[in-house]
C-alpha positions as CSV (number, residue, x, y, z in Angstrom):
1,M,6.9,74.3,136.1
2,R,4.7,75.0,133.1
3,T,1.0,75.7,133.8
4,R,-1.9,77.1,131.9
5,S,-3.2,80.5,132.8
6,V,-5.3,80.7,136.0
7,F,-8.1,81.9,133.9
8,L,-8.5,78.5,132.2
9,W,-9.1,76.9,135.6
10,A,-11.6,79.6,136.6
11,A,-13.2,80.2,133.2
12,W,-16.5,78.6,134.3
13,T,-17.0,81.4,136.8
14,V,-17.1,84.4,134.4
15,G,-19.1,87.0,136.1
16,A,-18.8,85.5,139.6
17,S,-19.8,87.8,142.4
18,A,-17.3,88.7,145.1
19,S,-17.5,86.3,148.0
20,A,-21.3,86.4,147.7
21,T,-23.2,84.3,150.2
22,A,-26.9,83.5,149.9
23,Q,-29.6,81.5,151.7
24,M,-31.1,79.4,148.9
25,A,-32.7,76.1,148.2
26,H,-30.6,73.1,147.3
27,P,-29.2,72.8,143.8
28,P,-31.3,71.1,141.0
29,G,-31.5,67.4,141.3
30,M,-30.4,67.2,145.0
31,S,-32.3,67.4,148.2
32,H,-31.3,69.5,151.2
33,A,-30.2,66.3,152.9
34,Q,-28.2,65.1,150.0
35,V,-26.2,68.4,149.8
36,I,-25.4,68.1,153.5
37,E,-24.4,64.4,153.2
38,V,-22.2,64.9,150.1
39,A,-20.5,68.1,151.4
40,S,-19.9,66.6,154.8
41,A,-18.0,63.8,153.3
42,G,-15.2,66.2,152.4
43,A,-13.7,66.1,155.9
44,P,-13.5,63.9,158.9
45,D,-16.6,63.8,161.0
46,F,-15.1,65.8,163.8
47,I,-14.6,68.7,161.3
48,S,-17.7,68.4,159.1
49,G,-20.0,67.7,162.0
50,A,-19.6,71.3,163.3
51,A,-18.9,73.0,159.9
52,A,-21.1,75.2,157.9
53,I,-22.6,73.4,154.9
54,A,-23.0,75.1,151.5
55,W,-23.1,74.6,147.7
56,I,-21.5,77.0,145.2
57,D,-23.2,77.6,141.9
58,G,-21.8,78.4,138.5
59,K,-21.7,82.1,139.2
60,G,-19.6,81.7,142.3
61,T,-22.3,82.4,144.8
62,V,-22.1,80.4,148.0
63,H,-25.5,79.1,149.2
64,Q,-25.4,78.2,152.9
65,M,-27.5,75.1,153.8
66,R,-26.5,75.0,157.5
67,P,-24.5,77.3,159.8
68,G,-21.4,76.1,161.5
69,T,-19.6,76.7,164.7
70,N,-15.9,75.7,164.1
71,G,-14.9,78.1,161.3
72,F,-14.9,75.5,158.6
73,T,-17.2,75.4,155.5
74,C,-17.9,72.1,153.7
75,A,-19.2,72.6,150.2
76,I,-19.9,71.1,146.8
77,I,-19.6,73.1,143.6
78,V,-22.2,72.8,140.9
79,P,-20.9,72.3,138.2
80,D,-17.9,70.8,140.0
81,P,-14.4,71.7,138.8
82,L,-12.8,70.0,141.8
83,D,-14.4,66.6,141.3
84,G,-15.2,66.2,145.0
85,P,-16.4,68.1,148.1
86,V,-14.0,70.5,149.8
87,C,-14.0,71.5,153.5
88,G,-11.9,74.6,154.3
89,D,-11.3,77.0,157.1
90,A,-11.9,80.7,156.7
91,N,-8.5,81.4,155.1
92,A,-8.9,78.5,152.6
93,I,-12.4,79.5,151.6
94,A,-11.1,83.1,151.0
95,W,-8.3,81.5,148.8
96,F,-10.8,79.4,146.9
97,T,-13.3,82.3,146.5
98,A,-10.5,84.5,145.1
99,L,-9.6,81.8,142.6
100,L,-13.3,81.4,141.5
101,R,-13.6,85.2,141.1
102,Q,-10.7,85.1,138.8
103,D,-8.6,87.4,141.0
104,A,-5.0,87.9,139.8
105,K,-3.7,86.4,143.0
106,P,-4.9,85.0,146.3
107,P,-5.7,87.3,149.2
108,V,-2.9,88.1,151.6
109,L,-3.4,85.7,154.5
110,S,-2.3,86.1,158.1
111,A,-2.0,82.3,158.4
112,P,-2.1,79.3,156.1
113,G,-5.4,78.1,154.9
114,M,-6.3,74.5,155.6
115,A,-8.6,72.4,153.4
116,Y,-9.7,68.8,153.2
117,M,-10.8,66.7,150.2
118,A,-11.5,63.4,151.9
119,R,-13.3,62.0,148.8
120,G,-10.4,63.0,146.5
121,G,-10.5,65.1,143.4
122,S,-8.9,65.4,140.0
123,H,-6.5,67.5,138.1
124,Y,-5.2,67.8,134.5
125,E,-1.7,67.0,133.3
126,D,0.0,67.4,130.0
127,A,1.9,64.5,128.3
128,A,5.0,65.3,130.4
129,G,3.1,65.1,133.6
130,N,3.1,68.8,134.3
131,L,0.0,70.0,136.1
132,L,-2.4,72.3,134.2
133,M,-4.8,74.8,135.6
134,E,-7.7,73.2,133.7
135,H,-11.0,71.5,134.7
136,D,-13.9,69.8,133.0
137,Q,-15.6,73.1,132.0
138,S,-12.4,74.8,130.7
139,P,-10.6,74.6,127.3
140,H,-8.1,71.8,127.3
141,A,-4.5,71.8,126.1
142,A,-3.7,69.4,123.4
143,G,-2.7,66.1,124.8
144,S,-4.0,66.9,128.4
145,R,-5.6,64.2,130.5
146,R,-7.6,64.2,133.7
147,V,-5.9,62.4,136.6
148,R,-7.8,61.2,139.6
149,E,-6.5,62.3,143.0
150,P,-6.8,60.2,146.2
151,P,-8.1,61.7,149.4
152,H,-5.9,64.5,150.5
153,W,-5.6,67.8,152.4
154,M,-4.1,71.1,151.3
155,L,-2.2,74.0,152.7
156,M,-2.9,77.4,151.0
157,W,0.2,79.4,151.6
158,P,2.9,81.0,149.4
159,L,5.5,78.3,148.7
160,D,8.8,78.5,147.0
161,P,9.9,75.1,145.6
162,A,13.6,76.2,145.7
163,A,13.3,77.1,149.4
164,T,11.1,74.2,150.5
165,G,12.5,71.3,148.4
166,F,9.0,70.0,147.7
167,P,8.5,68.2,144.3
168,L,6.3,69.8,141.7
169,K,4.4,66.7,140.7
170,P,2.6,63.9,142.4
171,N,5.1,61.3,143.6
172,G,5.7,58.5,146.0
173,S,6.2,60.7,149.0
174,G,2.6,61.9,148.7
175,S,3.4,65.6,149.0
176,Y,4.1,68.2,146.3
177,I,3.4,71.8,145.3
178,M,0.5,72.1,142.9
179,F,0.6,75.0,140.4
180,A,4.1,76.0,141.3
181,G,5.3,79.1,139.5
182,T,1.8,80.7,139.8
183,P,0.3,82.8,142.6
184,W,-1.9,79.8,143.3
185,A,0.8,77.4,144.3
186,H,-0.2,75.4,147.3
187,L,0.9,72.2,149.2
188,M,-0.9,69.0,148.4
189,V,-0.6,66.1,150.8
190,Y,-2.0,62.7,149.7
191,Q,-3.1,61.5,153.1
192,D,-6.6,60.3,153.8
193,P,-8.3,62.8,156.1
194,A,-10.8,60.0,157.1
195,Q,-7.9,58.3,158.9
196,M,-7.3,61.3,161.2
197,T,-8.7,61.4,164.7
198,A,-10.0,64.3,166.7
199,P,-7.3,66.1,168.7
200,P,-7.7,65.8,172.5
201,R,-9.8,68.5,174.1
202,P,-7.8,70.9,176.4
């Protein structure tokens, strides 16, 4: 699979600090309540209701709006390269943070990272439908176009297409490996997280 360099996707975060977290006011143009409302929409209520709420600025700094109790963080990014709020567990947030820092590869995880984008997102494709590591603030390859993604969830874990058999592009099955052939390959599942129900309590 042909992809652009990871640095195109992360170019907007030049100078981002390493996993920085700060207590700060809401982003310009949004109230505290609006940040919580929009970020919370990234996951089912049974996840976002107990998650930490944050926004991430253009320097990669995470500004926590509300602490959480379930290990998930629901966040918006301003400006937004994902085109939607994301809610991830600690491993997924570490994965995203490394990408935004422009690290050469994700951190070594002890378990897969889990992330939801219940409002959907977007990605860029070339004329042949190959996914490109671009976003609205990065340089665009000639002929590239933005494609809207439906609500989905993601699994951040090293994936080998030859070993797993997963497709490399969006398809009728709803599952594929995004950014295959790069260290940032991860599983995309086009399944609406809002349709999920809370697991039974033990």
